C-alpha positions as CSV (number, residue, x, y, z in Angstrom):
1,M,25.0,1.9,5.5
2,T,25.8,-0.6,2.7
3,E,23.3,-2.8,1.1
4,L,24.5,-5.9,2.9
5,E,24.3,-4.0,6.2
6,R,20.6,-3.4,5.6
7,V,19.9,-7.2,5.2
8,P,17.6,-8.3,8.1
9,P,18.5,-11.4,10.1
10,G,17.6,-14.7,8.5
11,V,18.1,-13.4,5.0
12,D,20.9,-14.9,2.8
13,P,22.0,-12.1,0.5
14,S,23.5,-14.7,-2.0
15,V,20.1,-16.3,-2.6
16,P,17.5,-14.6,-4.8
17,S,14.0,-14.0,-3.5
18,S,11.0,-14.0,-5.8
19,A,9.4,-11.2,-3.8
20,R,12.5,-9.0,-4.2
21,V,12.9,-9.8,-7.9
22,Y,9.3,-8.9,-8.4
23,D,9.8,-5.7,-6.4
24,Y,12.7,-4.8,-8.7
25,L,10.7,-5.4,-11.8
26,L,7.9,-3.2,-10.5
27,G,10.4,-0.4,-9.8
28,G,10.6,-0.8,-6.1
29,K,13.7,-0.3,-3.8
30,D,13.7,-3.4,-1.6
31,H,16.0,-5.8,-3.5
32,L,19.6,-7.0,-3.4
33,A,22.3,-7.4,-6.1
34,V,21.4,-11.1,-6.5
35,D,17.8,-10.2,-7.2
36,R,18.7,-7.6,-9.7
37,A,21.0,-10.0,-11.5
38,V,18.2,-12.5,-11.9
39,A,15.9,-9.8,-13.2
40,E,18.4,-8.4,-15.7
41,R,19.2,-11.8,-17.1
42,L,15.5,-12.4,-17.7
43,L,15.1,-8.9,-19.2
44,A,17.9,-9.6,-21.6
45,V,15.9,-12.3,-23.3
46,A,12.4,-11.1,-22.4
47,P,12.4,-7.3,-22.5
48,D,8.7,-7.1,-21.8
49,T,9.0,-8.6,-18.4
50,R,8.6,-5.3,-16.6
51,R,5.3,-4.7,-18.4
52,V,4.2,-8.3,-17.6
53,A,5.0,-7.6,-13.9
54,R,2.9,-4.4,-14.0
55,A,0.1,-6.2,-15.9
56,N,0.1,-8.9,-13.2
57,R,-0.2,-6.2,-10.6
58,R,-3.0,-4.5,-12.5
59,F,-4.8,-7.9,-12.8
60,Q,-4.8,-8.3,-9.1
61,V,-6.0,-4.8,-8.4
62,E,-8.8,-5.0,-10.9
63,A,-9.9,-8.4,-9.7
64,V,-10.0,-7.2,-6.0
65,R,-11.9,-4.1,-6.9
66,H,-14.4,-6.0,-8.9
67,L,-15.0,-8.6,-6.1
68,A,-15.3,-5.8,-3.5
69,E,-17.9,-4.2,-5.7
70,Q,-19.8,-7.5,-5.9
71,G,-20.0,-7.6,-2.1
72,V,-16.9,-9.7,-1.1
73,R,-15.6,-8.2,2.2
74,Q,-12.9,-10.8,3.1
75,F,-9.5,-11.4,1.4
76,I,-6.6,-13.7,2.1
77,D,-3.5,-12.8,0.0
78,L,-1.1,-15.7,-0.2
79,G,2.4,-14.9,-1.3
80,T,1.9,-11.2,-0.7
81,G,5.3,-10.0,-1.7
82,I,6.8,-6.7,-0.7
83,P,4.0,-4.1,-0.2
84,T,3.2,-2.1,-3.4
85,S,0.5,0.5,-3.6
86,P,-2.4,0.1,-4.2
87,S,-2.3,-2.9,-1.9
88,V,-5.2,-5.4,-1.6
89,H,-6.6,-3.7,1.5
90,E,-6.3,-0.2,-0.1
91,T,-8.1,-1.4,-3.2
92,A,-10.8,-3.2,-1.3
93,R,-11.4,-0.5,1.2
94,A,-11.7,2.1,-1.5
95,V,-14.9,0.3,-2.4
96,H,-16.0,-0.6,1.2
97,P,-14.1,0.4,4.4
98,A,-15.3,-2.7,6.2
99,C,-13.2,-5.1,4.1
100,R,-10.9,-7.3,6.0
101,V,-7.5,-8.6,4.7
102,V,-4.9,-11.1,5.9
103,Y,-1.6,-11.1,4.1
104,V,0.5,-14.2,4.1
105,D,4.2,-14.6,3.1
106,Y,7.1,-16.7,4.3
107,D,9.8,-14.1,3.4
108,P,11.1,-12.2,6.5
109,V,11.7,-9.1,4.5
110,V,8.0,-9.1,3.5
111,R,7.0,-9.6,7.1
112,M,9.2,-6.7,8.2
113,H,7.6,-4.3,5.7
114,A,4.1,-5.5,6.5
115,Q,4.6,-4.9,10.3
116,V,5.4,-1.2,9.6
117,L,2.7,-0.7,6.9
118,L,-0.1,-2.3,8.9
119,A,0.8,-1.0,12.4
120,D,-2.3,1.3,12.4
121,A,-4.6,-0.7,10.2
122,P,-7.4,-2.5,12.2
123,G,-9.1,-5.3,10.3
124,V,-5.9,-6.0,8.4
125,A,-3.2,-8.6,9.5
126,S,0.0,-10.0,8.2
127,I,1.4,-13.4,9.1
128,Q,4.7,-15.1,8.2
129,A,3.7,-18.6,7.0
130,D,4.2,-20.9,4.1
131,L,1.3,-21.5,1.7
132,R,2.5,-25.1,1.2
133,R,1.1,-25.7,4.7
134,P,-2.5,-24.5,4.3
135,A,-3.7,-26.1,7.5
136,D,-1.3,-23.9,9.5
137,I,-2.6,-20.8,7.8
138,L,-6.2,-21.7,8.2
139,A,-5.7,-22.3,11.9
140,D,-3.7,-19.2,12.6
141,P,-5.4,-16.9,15.1
142,H,-5.0,-13.9,12.9
143,V,-7.0,-15.7,10.2
144,T,-9.6,-17.2,12.4
145,G,-10.0,-13.8,14.2
146,L,-10.6,-11.9,11.0
147,I,-12.0,-14.3,8.4
148,D,-15.5,-15.8,8.7
149,F,-15.5,-18.8,6.3
150,D,-19.3,-19.0,6.5
151,Q,-19.3,-15.8,4.4
152,P,-17.7,-15.4,0.9
153,V,-13.9,-15.1,1.0
154,C,-11.5,-14.2,-1.8
155,V,-8.3,-16.2,-1.7
156,L,-5.5,-14.6,-3.9
157,M,-2.6,-16.7,-5.2
158,V,-1.2,-14.2,-7.6
159,G,2.2,-15.1,-9.1
160,V,3.0,-17.6,-6.3
161,L,1.9,-21.2,-7.3
162,H,4.6,-21.4,-9.9
163,F,7.1,-21.4,-7.0
164,V,5.4,-24.6,-5.7
165,T,6.8,-27.8,-7.2
166,D,4.7,-30.6,-8.5
167,E,5.8,-32.7,-5.6
168,E,4.4,-30.0,-3.2
169,D,1.0,-30.4,-4.8
170,P,-0.3,-27.0,-5.9
171,A,-3.7,-28.4,-6.7
172,G,-4.0,-29.8,-3.2
173,I,-3.1,-26.4,-1.7
174,V,-5.9,-24.7,-3.7
175,A,-8.3,-27.5,-2.7
176,A,-7.5,-27.1,1.0
177,F,-8.6,-23.4,0.8
178,G,-11.5,-24.2,-1.5
179,E,-12.9,-26.8,1.0
180,R,-13.1,-24.1,3.7
181,M,-14.8,-21.5,1.4
182,S,-18.5,-20.9,1.2
183,P,-20.5,-20.5,-2.1
184,G,-19.8,-17.1,-3.5
185,G,-16.1,-17.3,-2.5
186,H,-13.5,-16.6,-5.2
187,L,-10.0,-17.7,-6.2
188,V,-7.8,-15.1,-7.9
189,L,-4.8,-16.8,-9.5
190,S,-2.0,-16.1,-11.9
191,H,0.8,-18.4,-13.0
192,A,3.9,-18.6,-15.2
193,M,3.1,-20.5,-18.4
194,A,4.9,-23.2,-20.3
195,E,3.8,-21.3,-23.4
196,S,6.4,-18.7,-22.6
197,S,9.4,-18.6,-25.0
198,P,12.0,-21.3,-24.5
199,Q,14.7,-18.7,-24.1
200,A,12.9,-17.0,-21.3
201,I,12.2,-20.3,-19.5
202,A,15.8,-21.4,-19.9
203,Q,17.2,-18.2,-18.7
204,L,15.0,-17.9,-15.6
205,T,15.5,-21.5,-14.7
206,M,19.2,-21.2,-15.0
207,A,19.4,-17.9,-13.0
208,T,17.3,-19.3,-10.1
209,A,18.5,-22.9,-10.1
210,G,18.4,-24.4,-6.6
211,S,16.8,-21.4,-5.0
212,P,13.2,-20.7,-3.7
213,A,12.8,-18.3,-6.6
214,Q,13.0,-21.1,-9.2
215,P,9.6,-21.4,-11.0
216,T,7.8,-24.3,-12.5
217,F,6.2,-23.4,-15.8
218,R,2.9,-25.2,-16.3
219,T,0.7,-25.6,-19.4
220,R,-2.6,-23.9,-19.8
221,E,-4.4,-27.2,-19.3
222,R,-2.6,-27.8,-16.0
223,V,-3.3,-24.3,-14.7
224,L,-6.9,-24.6,-15.6
225,R,-7.0,-27.8,-13.4
226,L,-6.1,-25.6,-10.4
227,F,-9.5,-24.0,-10.8
228,D,-11.3,-27.3,-10.4
229,G,-14.5,-26.7,-8.5
230,F,-14.6,-23.0,-9.4
231,E,-16.4,-21.3,-12.3
232,L,-14.2,-18.9,-14.3
233,I,-15.7,-15.4,-14.6
234,G,-14.9,-12.6,-17.0
235,P,-12.6,-13.5,-19.8
236,G,-11.5,-16.8,-18.2
237,L,-7.8,-17.7,-18.0
238,V,-5.9,-15.3,-20.3
239,P,-2.5,-13.5,-20.3
240,V,-2.6,-11.0,-17.5
241,H,-2.2,-8.0,-19.9
242,E,-5.5,-9.1,-21.5
243,W,-7.5,-9.7,-18.4
244,R,-10.2,-7.2,-17.7
245,I,-13.7,-7.5,-16.3
246,D,-14.8,-4.5,-18.3
247,P,-14.2,-5.0,-22.0
248,A,-13.9,-1.3,-22.5
249,E,-10.8,-1.2,-20.4
250,P,-7.6,-1.2,-22.5
251,E,-5.0,-4.0,-22.5
252,V,-1.5,-3.4,-21.2
253,P,0.5,-2.9,-24.4
254,M,3.4,-5.3,-25.0
255,L,6.5,-4.4,-27.1
256,D,5.8,-7.0,-29.8
257,G,2.6,-9.1,-29.5
258,L,2.6,-11.7,-26.7
259,P,5.4,-11.3,-24.1
260,Q,8.3,-13.7,-24.0
261,L,7.6,-14.5,-20.3
262,R,3.9,-15.3,-20.2
263,I,1.8,-15.0,-17.1
264,D,-1.8,-16.0,-17.3
265,G,-4.5,-15.0,-14.8
266,G,-8.0,-15.9,-14.0
267,V,-10.7,-15.5,-11.4
268,G,-12.9,-18.4,-10.3
269,R,-16.1,-18.3,-8.3
270,L,-17.3,-21.1,-6.0
271,P,-20.8,-21.9,-7.1
272,A,-23.7,-22.9,-4.8
């Protein structure tokens, strides 16, 4: 079977997918030629991008593990991407088996993989939905059936809000979830930064122009505003390869100082 014959219905093989590009950078197998082309054009000007992708993944895993250790038992992962181990539920349940997780992504390829992965995983659900419509997600029966918003919830927006344009109001999306969260809830967020190298920004913008995979690079000040109402914990908002809750943990080494494509991450706590 050829690569094109494996494309599920509803997927245009000529349009890059952020989830599949990320999968390629992480060394996965669920990507198409168009996704590999985007990744390789970026790697040509920002050769550390694979390490940045892995650091972003490690940031997510470390944040989830820490919050589960602090007693958080509910997680909503927005913009899940193609499943990669350890997943959110694997990480959280390694700390406490009662943790509940809802995965959310609008990509049909992600949904297809999630259905197979989670077929025998009670307390874990996957829905195909668009985070730009938070009311639909919050009203979904899978969410209302698993998540109790009267108890602390962790909402993850790892590597996804830079695919939301200014007109689509990323701050409003965060606020919609924050308004439903109880004190002690957390926001885990990472974002492509305007402080990336101009060459990396130009190459990625050109390679993804007009597609859902085109990112919006935002300044540190603008990303910090996404945490309005939350108190940053740990090291604050820093490049993902530097983020660690335990200062004894090593950073992810880059080839030459700061990466050309910069992704910053932070964890915010909703205070009483």
